[in-house]
C-alpha positions in Angstrom: 155.0 42.4 98.4 151.7 42.0 100.3 151.5 44.2 103.0 149.2 43.1 105.5 147.1 45.2 107.8 148.6 47.7 105.9 146.1 50.9 106.6 146.3 54.1 104.7 149.2 52.8 102.7 151.6 55.4 103.9 154.4 52.3 104.2 153.8 50.6 101.0 153.7 54.2 99.4 157.5 54.9 100.8 158.3 50.7 99.5 157.1 52.0 95.8 158.5 55.2 95.8 162.1 53.4 96.8 161.7 49.7 94.5 159.9 51.6 90.9 159.2 48.0 89.6 157.5 46.9 92.5 153.1 45.9 92.9 152.1 46.0 96.7 149.0 44.6 96.9 147.3 46.1 100.5 144.7 44.0 102.8 143.1 46.1 105.0 139.9 45.0 106.8 139.2 48.8 108.0 137.4 50.6 104.7 137.8 53.8 106.2 141.9 53.5 106.1 141.7 51.9 102.8 139.7 55.0 101.8 142.9 57.4 102.8 145.1 55.1 100.4 146.4 57.7 97.8 145.9 56.0 94.3 148.5 54.2 92.5 148.4 51.8 90.0 151.2 49.6 91.2 149.3 49.6 94.9 146.3 47.0 95.0 143.6 47.3 97.6 141.7 44.5 99.0 139.1 45.1 101.3 139.2 42.3 104.1 141.2 40.3 106.3 144.7 38.6 105.6 142.6 35.0 106.3 139.7 36.4 103.9 142.4 36.8 101.5 141.9 34.1 98.1 144.7 31.5 97.7 145.5 32.2 94.0 147.7 34.8 94.3 151.3 34.8 95.0 153.9 37.0 96.6 158.0 37.5 96.4 157.2 39.3 99.7 154.4 39.4 102.4 154.8 42.2 105.3 153.4 42.1 108.4 153.6 45.9 110.1 152.6 45.6 114.0 149.6 43.3 112.8 150.0 39.8 114.2 149.7 40.9 118.1 145.9 41.7 117.0 145.3 38.1 115.8 143.1 37.6 118.2 140.4 35.6 119.3 138.3 34.4 122.6 141.2 32.3 124.3 145.0 32.8 124.6 145.6 29.6 123.2 143.3 30.2 120.3 145.0 33.3 119.8 148.4 32.1 119.4 146.4 29.2 117.3 145.6 32.4 115.3 149.0 33.7 115.1 150.1 30.5 113.5 147.9 29.6 110.8 148.6 33.4 110.0 152.2 32.3 109.3 151.1 29.1 107.8 148.7 31.3 105.4 151.7 33.5 104.5 154.0 30.8 103.7 151.5 29.6 101.6 150.9 32.6 99.7 154.7 33.1 99.0 156.8 32.2 95.7 159.4 29.5 96.1 161.6 32.2 96.7 159.6 34.4 98.7 160.6 35.9 102.4 157.8 37.0 105.2 158.9 40.4 107.5 157.9 41.0 110.5 158.0 44.2 112.9 156.6 43.5 116.5 157.2 44.5 119.7 158.5 42.2 121.4 158.0 41.4 125.2 160.8 39.0 127.2 159.5 37.5 130.8 161.2 38.2 133.9 161.6 34.2 134.8 159.7 32.7 132.1 160.7 34.3 128.3 157.8 34.2 126.9 155.0 34.8 129.9 154.2 38.8 129.6 152.6 37.4 126.4 150.0 35.4 128.2 150.1 38.3 131.2 149.3 41.2 129.0 145.9 39.2 127.2 144.3 38.1 129.9 144.8 41.8 131.2 143.8 43.6 128.0 141.0 41.1 127.2 138.5 41.1 130.0 136.0 43.0 130.1 135.5 42.9 133.7 138.9 44.7 133.8 138.6 47.2 130.5 137.7 50.2 132.7 141.1 49.4 134.8 143.2 49.0 132.1 142.3 51.5 129.8 143.1 53.9 132.3 146.0 52.0 132.7 147.0 52.9 128.7 145.8 49.9 126.8 144.0 50.4 123.9 143.1 47.4 123.1 141.2 46.9 126.8 138.0 44.4 126.7 139.4 43.1 123.1 142.9 40.9 124.0 146.7 41.6 122.3 148.8 39.2 122.0 152.3 40.5 122.1 155.2 37.3 122.8 158.5 37.3 122.7 161.8 37.4 119.8 162.1 33.5 120.3 158.1 32.8 120.4 158.1 34.3 116.8 161.8 31.9 116.1 160.1 29.2 117.1 156.7 29.6 115.1 158.2 30.5 112.4 160.8 27.7 112.6 157.5 24.9 112.8 155.8 26.5 110.3 159.0 25.7 108.5 160.6 29.1 107.5 164.3 28.9 106.7 167.6 31.3 106.8 165.5 33.1 109.4 167.2 36.3 111.0 166.1 39.1 113.5 167.4 42.5 114.3 167.4 44.7 117.4 165.8 47.6 116.5 164.9 49.9 119.3 164.0 49.2 123.2 160.9 50.9 124.1 158.2 51.6 126.7 157.3 53.7 129.8 156.1 51.6 132.2 157.1 52.0 135.8 159.2 49.4 137.5 155.6 47.8 139.6 153.5 47.8 136.1 156.7 45.5 134.5 156.7 43.7 137.8 152.8 43.1 137.7 153.3 41.8 134.1 156.5 40.2 134.3 157.9 42.2 131.8 161.6 41.9 131.7 162.6 43.7 128.2 160.4 45.7 125.7 162.0 46.4 122.5 161.1 46.0 118.3 162.5 43.8 116.1 163.0 43.0 113.2 162.5 39.8 111.6 163.1 37.7 108.5 162.8 35.0 107.1 162.7 32.6 104.0 160.6 29.9 102.2 162.9 28.1 100.5 167.1 28.2 101.3 169.0 29.7 98.1 
């Protein structure tokens, strides 16, 4: 399994404990997080970004644990394109029977399904509004974050040619008051888990 943005490796450690025949690779751009990993002969650590990962190895599974919303560029359109390119790269790195697994925060808009995505991105990416968004609790103020609705991710996976796509609702989250939800056009916030296959059985 490849864990994208696997950080300190705690998720992979649990995975390896439950699957004694598994081997995992963590790709993580922050060296200080990689340094926190417990060493394991079945765990490979790669310093760098997912986009720079060598293309000469394939995986049975690729995991995105709350990282796709951090695939950010200097505009909303470019960020969406970068996320789609990430899914295409995952598709190419998977074995024929491989799966992609995605944990994400899903934001459904009030009137338009994915409307909150654009609003949240523009507010968090703005340097002019950085102080304000920091005060409102955005830890990506001045950088940007690109969440989406569940339907958006399902459409992107379909466009990437993944099949047998299955989405599972995990739990609702968020403590935004009604005014903030209105400003951000958020109709619903929840965590979901998506699994998709590269090819049909």
